[in-house]
C-alpha positions in Angstrom: -3.2 7.8 5.5 -4.9 9.0 2.4 -8.2 10.7 2.7 -11.3 9.7 0.6 -11.1 12.2 -2.0 -7.2 11.9 -2.3 -7.9 8.2 -3.0 -10.6 8.8 -5.6 -8.4 11.4 -7.4 -5.5 9.1 -7.4 -7.7 6.2 -8.8 -9.1 8.7 -11.3 -5.9 9.8 -12.2 -4.1 6.4 -12.9 -7.2 4.8 -14.5 -6.4 5.7 -18.0 -2.9 4.2 -18.0 -4.1 1.3 -15.8 -6.6 0.7 -19.0 -3.3 0.5 -21.0 -1.2 -1.7 -19.0 -3.6 -3.9 -17.1 -5.7 -5.6 -19.9 -2.8 -8.1 -20.7 -1.6 -8.4 -17.1 -4.5 -8.5 -14.9 -4.1 -11.9 -13.9 -0.4 -11.6 -13.1 -1.1 -8.4 -11.0 -4.2 -9.7 -9.2 -2.0 -12.8 -7.9 1.3 -10.9 -7.3 3.0 -11.3 -4.2 6.5 -10.1 -3.1 9.2 -12.6 -2.5 9.6 -14.2 0.9 13.1 -12.1 1.5 11.0 -8.8 1.0 7.9 -10.1 3.0 10.3 -11.0 5.8 12.2 -7.8 5.9 8.7 -5.9 5.9 7.6 -7.9 8.8 10.9 -7.0 10.7 10.4 -3.3 10.4 6.7 -3.4 11.0 7.7 -5.1 14.3 10.4 -2.7 14.9 8.0 0.4 14.0 5.3 -1.0 16.6 7.9 -1.2 19.4 9.5 2.2 18.5 12.8 0.9 17.6 13.3 2.0 13.9 16.4 3.9 13.0 15.8 6.8 10.8 17.1 4.7 7.8 14.7 2.0 8.7 12.1 4.3 8.9 12.7 5.6 5.5 12.8 2.1 4.3 9.5 1.1 5.9 7.8 4.2 4.5 8.9 3.2 1.0 7.4 -0.5 1.3 4.1 1.1 2.8 3.7 3.4 -0.2 4.7 0.6 -2.6 2.3 -1.7 -1.0 -0.6 0.8 -1.3 0.3 1.2 -4.8 0.3 -2.6 -5.5 -3.3 -2.9 -3.7 -4.7 0.1 -6.1 -3.2 -1.9 -9.0 -5.0 -5.1 -7.9 -8.3 -3.3 -7.3 -7.8 -1.6 -10.8 -6.9 -5.0 -12.3 -10.0 -6.8 -10.6 -12.2 -4.0 -11.8 -11.1 -4.2 -15.2 -11.2 -7.9 -15.3 -14.9 -8.1 -14.1 -15.8 -5.5 -16.8 -14.4 -7.4 -19.4 -16.2 -10.7 -18.4 
C-alpha cells in the first residue's frame, strides 16, 4: 500500500497531465466501470487470494488489476476535483 507521501507525490506528478486529458472526458472517467467479465475475473482472483490459492501467474495478474484499479481511482478523484473546480 502506498504511503501518504507517495500518494501525494503521485497525484502532484500526474495532475498536469490530467488537466490536459480530463476536462473533455471527466464525466466518462467518473462513471467508468470495467465490463462484467473483468469484474468477475477480479472477484474470482480476490477470493482465491483470500484463501491463499493463487498460482504465481494468477498472483501477477491480480497484482496488475489491483494497480490498474488504484490508477483508475486516482483518475476518478482527479476528474471529480477538476469538474468541481470548473463548476
